[in-house]
Kinemage of the C-alpha trace (Angstrom):
@kinemage 1
@onewidth
@group {chain A} dominant
@subgroup {mainchain}
@vectorlist {calphas} color= white
{ca unk a 1} P -21.895 -27.404 -20.695
{ca unk a 2} L -22.833 -26.117 -17.238
{ca unk a 3} L -20.409 -26.939 -14.444
{ca unk a 4} L -21.758 -27.533 -10.917
{ca unk a 5} L -20.154 -26.602 -7.586
{ca unk a 6} L -21.835 -27.565 -4.333
{ca unk a 7} L -19.063 -27.260 -1.710
{ca unk a 8} L -17.705 -24.110 -0.095
{ca unk a 9} L -14.383 -25.982 0.170
{ca unk a 10} L -14.013 -25.921 -3.608
{ca unk a 11} L -10.744 -24.080 -4.512
{ca unk a 12} L -12.522 -21.691 -6.870
{ca unk a 13} L -15.075 -20.765 -4.210
{ca unk a 14} L -12.308 -20.143 -1.683
{ca unk a 15} L -10.629 -17.865 -4.225
{ca unk a 16} L -13.870 -15.982 -4.860
{ca unk a 17} L -14.379 -15.402 -1.127
{ca unk a 18} L -10.931 -13.770 -1.112
{ca unk a 19} L -11.914 -11.632 -4.107
{ca unk a 20} L -15.021 -10.481 -2.297
{ca unk a 21} L -13.250 -9.617 0.939
{ca unk a 22} L -9.740 -8.450 0.052
{ca unk a 23} L -8.628 -5.570 -2.149
{ca unk a 24} L -5.137 -7.006 -2.569
{ca unk a 25} L -6.578 -10.208 -4.021
{ca unk a 26} L -8.617 -8.231 -6.537
{ca unk a 27} L -5.522 -6.281 -7.568
{ca unk a 28} L -3.308 -9.366 -7.675
{ca unk a 29} L -5.673 -11.387 -9.860
{ca unk a 30} L -7.040 -8.542 -11.947
{ca unk a 31} L -10.531 -9.882 -11.336
{ca unk a 32} L -13.481 -9.098 -9.087
{ca unk a 33} L -16.992 -10.264 -8.246
{ca unk a 34} L -20.216 -8.681 -9.482
{ca unk a 35} L -23.537 -9.503 -7.866
{ca unk a 36} L -26.980 -8.902 -9.343
{ca unk a 37} L -28.684 -8.865 -12.731
{ca unk a 38} L -28.588 -5.098 -13.260
{ca unk a 39} L -24.953 -4.823 -12.240
{ca unk a 40} L -23.852 -7.667 -14.513
{ca unk a 41} L -25.878 -6.238 -17.406
{ca unk a 42} L -24.284 -2.807 -16.932
{ca unk a 43} L -20.820 -4.371 -16.814
{ca unk a 44} L -21.495 -6.047 -20.152
{ca unk a 45} L -22.786 -2.736 -21.523
{ca unk a 46} L -19.576 -1.115 -20.302
{ca unk a 47} L -17.539 -3.703 -22.243
{ca unk a 48} L -16.248 -5.530 -19.204
{ca unk a 49} L -15.035 -9.031 -19.955
{ca unk a 50} L -16.672 -11.737 -17.864
{ca unk a 51} L -14.862 -14.962 -17.105
{ca unk a 52} L -17.730 -16.865 -15.505
{ca unk a 53} L -21.300 -16.504 -14.324
{ca unk a 54} L -22.412 -18.394 -11.208
{ca unk a 55} L -26.098 -18.910 -10.478
{ca unk a 56} L -28.253 -20.493 -7.798
{ca unk a 57} L -31.188 -22.061 -9.681
{ca unk a 58} L -33.729 -21.544 -6.894
{ca unk a 59} L -33.376 -17.777 -7.375
{ca unk a 60} L -32.109 -17.439 -10.955
{ca unk a 61} L -33.309 -19.758 -13.713
{ca unk a 62} L -31.349 -21.161 -16.622
{ca unk a 63} L -33.731 -19.350 -18.955
{ca unk a 64} L -32.616 -16.020 -17.485
{ca unk a 65} L -29.014 -16.851 -18.382
{ca unk a 66} L -29.874 -16.367 -22.040
{ca unk a 67} L -30.435 -12.671 -21.367
{ca unk a 68} L -26.781 -12.373 -20.324
{ca unk a 69} L -25.367 -13.652 -23.613
{ca unk a 70} L -24.056 -16.835 -22.063
{ca unk a 71} L -21.840 -17.767 -25.002
{ca unk a 72} L -19.251 -15.273 -23.776
{ca unk a 73} L -18.321 -16.984 -20.533
{ca unk a 74} L -18.337 -20.114 -18.412
{ca unk a 75} L -21.530 -21.028 -16.573
{ca unk a 76} L -21.443 -22.528 -13.096
{ca unk a 77} L -24.459 -23.735 -11.165
{ca unk a 78} L -23.924 -23.377 -7.410
{ca unk a 79} L -25.648 -24.681 -4.299
{ca unk a 80} L -27.461 -22.589 -1.707
{ca unk a 81} L -24.532 -22.967 0.690
{ca unk a 82} L -22.045 -21.732 -1.889
{ca unk a 83} L -24.298 -18.883 -2.942
{ca unk a 84} L -24.778 -17.669 0.624
{ca unk a 85} L -21.013 -17.779 1.123
{ca unk a 86} L -20.419 -15.548 -1.895
{ca unk a 87} L -23.430 -13.231 -1.827
{ca unk a 88} L -22.779 -9.786 -0.407
{ca unk a 89} L -26.274 -8.390 -0.294
{ca unk a 90} L -29.176 -9.332 1.943
{ca unk a 91} L -31.719 -9.015 -0.842
{ca unk a 92} L -30.289 -10.599 -3.911
{ca unk a 93} L -31.121 -12.317 -7.174
{ca unk a 94} L -29.162 -15.555 -7.290
{ca unk a 95} L -26.496 -14.609 -9.814
{ca unk a 96} L -22.866 -13.498 -9.624
{ca unk a 97} L -20.097 -13.009 -12.168
{ca unk a 98} L -16.324 -13.069 -12.200
{ca unk a 99} L -15.145 -10.064 -14.217
{ca unk a 100} L -11.772 -8.803 -15.383
{ca unk a 101} L -10.660 -5.412 -14.083
{ca unk a 102} L -10.001 -2.509 -16.422
{ca unk a 103} L -7.021 -0.192 -16.496
{ca unk a 104} L -8.044 3.234 -15.194
{ca unk a 105} L -4.951 5.201 -16.193
{ca unk a 106} L -5.605 8.898 -16.683
{ca unk a 107} L -3.768 8.967 -20.011
{ca unk a 108} L -6.369 6.562 -21.402
{ca unk a 109} L -9.233 9.041 -20.977
{ca unk a 110} L -10.927 9.937 -24.251
{ca unk a 111} L -13.329 12.849 -24.705
{ca unk a 112} L -15.911 13.030 -27.481
{ca unk a 113} L -16.365 16.791 -27.014
{ca unk a 114} L -14.078 19.815 -26.955
{ca unk a 115} L -15.842 21.043 -23.787
{ca unk a 116} L -15.662 18.038 -21.469
{ca unk a 117} L -17.301 18.109 -18.052
{ca unk a 118} L -15.329 16.146 -15.470
{ca unk a 119} L -16.084 15.294 -11.858
{ca unk a 120} L -13.021 14.858 -9.633
{ca unk a 121} L -13.038 13.566 -6.070
{ca unk a 122} L -9.896 13.753 -3.979
{ca unk a 123} L -9.199 10.893 -1.561
{ca unk a 124} L -12.783 9.755 -0.979
{ca unk a 125} L -12.755 7.082 1.723
{ca unk a 126} L -16.314 5.857 2.153
{ca unk a 127} L -17.441 3.385 -0.526
{ca unk a 128} L -21.003 4.644 -0.114
{ca unk a 129} L -19.953 8.189 -1.004
{ca unk a 130} L -17.962 6.959 -3.992
{ca unk a 131} L -20.945 4.978 -5.187
{ca unk a 132} L -23.219 7.989 -4.803
{ca unk a 133} L -20.751 10.174 -6.723
{ca unk a 134} L -20.734 7.638 -9.549
{ca unk a 135} L -24.538 7.573 -9.626
{ca unk a 136} L -24.569 11.366 -9.880
{ca unk a 137} L -21.983 11.280 -12.662
{ca unk a 138} L -23.996 8.714 -14.591
{ca unk a 139} L -27.229 10.675 -14.144
{ca unk a 140} L -25.549 13.792 -15.509
{ca unk a 141} L -23.683 11.858 -18.212
{ca unk a 142} L -20.405 13.578 -17.387
{ca unk a 143} L -17.473 12.905 -19.679
{ca unk a 144} L -15.291 11.375 -16.973
{ca unk a 145} L -14.903 10.774 -13.270
{ca unk a 146} L -11.406 10.993 -11.814
{ca unk a 147} L -10.515 9.718 -8.350
{ca unk a 148} L -7.421 11.449 -6.985
{ca unk a 149} L -5.329 9.590 -4.401
{ca unk a 150} L -7.865 6.751 -4.067
{ca unk a 151} L -8.213 5.127 -0.658
{ca unk a 152} L -10.000 2.011 -1.909
{ca unk a 153} L -10.157 0.113 -5.177
{ca unk a 154} L -13.055 0.718 -7.523
{ca unk a 155} L -14.183 -2.894 -7.397
{ca unk a 156} L -14.909 -2.932 -3.685
{ca unk a 157} L -18.300 -4.701 -3.385
{ca unk a 158} L -19.704 -1.740 -1.445
{ca unk a 159} L -18.834 0.623 -4.308
{ca unk a 160} L -20.448 -1.662 -6.875
{ca unk a 161} L -23.538 -1.992 -4.685
{ca unk a 162} L -23.905 1.682 -3.735
{ca unk a 163} L -23.280 2.829 -7.311
{ca unk a 164} L -25.975 0.364 -8.520
{ca unk a 165} L -23.560 -0.593 -11.269
{ca unk a 166} L -22.633 2.951 -12.319
{ca unk a 167} L -19.000 2.066 -11.686
{ca unk a 168} L -19.351 0.279 -15.028
{ca unk a 169} L -21.179 3.023 -16.939
{ca unk a 170} L -18.854 5.949 -16.235
{ca unk a 171} L -15.482 6.601 -17.837
{ca unk a 172} L -13.266 6.503 -14.738
{ca unk a 173} L -9.604 7.239 -14.133
{ca unk a 174} L -7.464 7.254 -11.025
{ca unk a 175} L -4.149 8.930 -10.251
{ca unk a 176} L -2.358 11.170 -7.840
{ca unk a 177} L -3.247 14.822 -7.487
{ca unk a 178} L -0.105 16.116 -9.230
{ca unk a 179} L -0.558 14.052 -12.388
{ca unk a 180} L -4.257 14.850 -12.589
{ca unk a 181} L -3.627 18.589 -12.316
{ca unk a 182} L -0.944 18.291 -15.003
{ca unk a 183} L -3.396 16.385 -17.231
{ca unk a 184} L -6.065 19.091 -16.830
{ca unk a 185} L -3.717 22.016 -17.421
{ca unk a 186} L -2.216 20.414 -20.516
{ca unk a 187} L -5.729 20.315 -21.982
{ca unk a 188} L -6.755 23.818 -20.832
{ca unk a 189} L -9.527 22.445 -18.633
{ca unk a 190} L -10.700 24.961 -16.020
{ca unk a 191} L -10.485 23.714 -12.438
{ca unk a 192} L -13.308 24.668 -10.069
{ca unk a 193} L -12.639 23.589 -6.505
{ca unk a 194} L -15.444 23.317 -3.984
{ca unk a 195} L -13.862 25.089 -1.021
{ca unk a 196} L -14.604 27.643 1.661
{ca unk a 197} L -11.488 29.754 1.071
{ca unk a 198} L -11.443 32.573 -1.503
{ca unk a 199} L -14.628 31.258 -3.052
{ca unk a 200} L -17.540 32.693 -5.006
{ca unk a 201} L -21.079 31.368 -5.362
{ca unk a 202} L -21.025 28.448 -7.771
{ca unk a 203} L -23.845 29.713 -9.992
{ca unk a 204} L -21.903 32.863 -10.935
{ca unk a 205} L -19.344 30.876 -12.949
{ca unk a 206} L -19.327 29.779 -16.575
{ca unk a 207} L -19.228 25.997 -16.757
{ca unk a 208} L -19.832 25.770 -20.492
{ca unk a 209} L -16.087 25.707 -21.193
{ca unk a 210} L -13.923 22.632 -20.577
{ca unk a 211} L -14.588 22.159 -16.871
{ca unk a 212} L -13.417 20.020 -13.978
{ca unk a 213} L -15.407 20.261 -10.747
{ca unk a 214} L -13.333 19.076 -7.797
{ca unk a 215} L -14.678 17.972 -4.426
{ca unk a 216} L -12.811 16.814 -1.338
{ca unk a 217} L -13.668 14.928 1.797
{ca unk a 218} L -16.199 16.293 4.239
{ca unk a 219} L -13.650 16.063 7.048
{ca unk a 220} L -10.641 17.838 5.535
{ca unk a 221} L -11.728 19.310 2.202
{ca unk a 222} L -9.214 19.637 -0.618
{ca unk a 223} L -5.441 19.597 -0.365
{ca unk a 224} L -3.355 22.732 -0.910
{ca unk a 225} L -2.233 21.441 -4.306
{ca unk a 226} L -5.785 21.662 -5.613
{ca unk a 227} L -6.466 25.037 -4.035
{ca unk a 228} L -3.264 26.481 -5.500
{ca unk a 229} L -4.137 25.150 -8.976
{ca unk a 230} L -7.776 26.199 -8.912
{ca unk a 231} L -9.076 28.465 -11.654
{ca unk a 232} L -11.716 29.563 -9.153
{ca unk a 233} L -12.912 28.215 -5.834
{ca unk a 234} L -16.668 27.867 -5.631
{ca unk a 235} L -19.112 27.512 -2.773
{ca unk a 236} L -22.727 26.503 -2.372
{ca unk a 237} L -24.414 29.190 -0.216
{ca unk a 238} L -25.620 27.540 2.977
{ca unk a 239} L -28.707 28.965 4.650
{ca unk a 240} L -29.025 26.713 7.679
{ca unk a 241} L -27.064 26.168 10.869
{ca unk a 242} L -24.256 24.069 9.363
{ca unk a 243} L -21.599 24.993 6.813
{ca unk a 244} L -21.206 21.738 4.872
{ca unk a 245} L -23.164 18.914 3.264
{ca unk a 246} L -22.560 15.388 2.079
{ca unk a 247} L -19.958 15.341 -0.688
{ca unk a 248} L -22.166 13.488 -3.157
{ca unk a 249} L -25.027 15.937 -2.598
{ca unk a 250} L -22.690 18.894 -3.121
{ca unk a 251} L -21.262 17.312 -6.266
{ca unk a 252} L -24.781 16.771 -7.605
{ca unk a 253} L -25.681 20.431 -7.132
{ca unk a 254} L -22.507 21.624 -8.862
{ca unk a 255} L -22.599 19.127 -11.718
{ca unk a 256} L -26.225 19.787 -12.542
{ca unk a 257} L -25.662 23.545 -12.549
{ca unk a 258} L -23.018 22.888 -15.201
{ca unk a 259} L -25.483 20.716 -17.108
{ca unk a 260} L -28.165 23.409 -16.827
{ca unk a 261} L -25.780 25.938 -18.328
{ca unk a 262} L -25.089 23.494 -21.139
{ca unk a 263} L -28.818 23.014 -21.771
{ca unk a 264} L -28.457 19.474 -20.447
{ca unk a 265} L -26.340 18.411 -23.402
């Protein structure tokens, strides 16, 4: 049976507005909002559990619900007013979902290869950069993405939007720098830090072994803990007037060099 909600004063809708806007509410409830057909489909592919799907019938038909395996969750038809209150994007498709968060503990990471390729970002602040990093990781099919000292939760709507759902397709862990370094060293994973100090050109290194490529913020780079634990610092040779580039662009260059060396396997 399809439930119907037409008022923005409905208690559930008020709760969902809090989920959309406030990180602490997402953490407290262990749930978050997903908007869009592709994003919801990728969440299902990534084995996320959905509690409910909300749809505005003028934009998203009941027939389309069948494509989302509707037997798994509650279905709620919402009014235009409610939809506009919940929707985050300007161009949208009339469907949202309430999903349950996953645990992203580093000890839960599982690798299907003895030579994993891992992308690590320390303290990324901008959701757009995090989303772009996740898109790069998905495109390269890396074995894991690790966020060290995260500044925002992974289910921030801007991260979901900018990653075009790749937050659901990557194996992701979070933790502090010390525990991540300990995790890597215990597994004999080489650490390559993108840094200006004591660095060599990235393409001179062998990334076919178990490899973690670590990038920092554009403003302050990597912390001393990473630089002191680095197997080798690497640098992308810059040939223009500036000495840095966007972190997601740099990560893409480094990750795809590793994939090239691995014959894109």
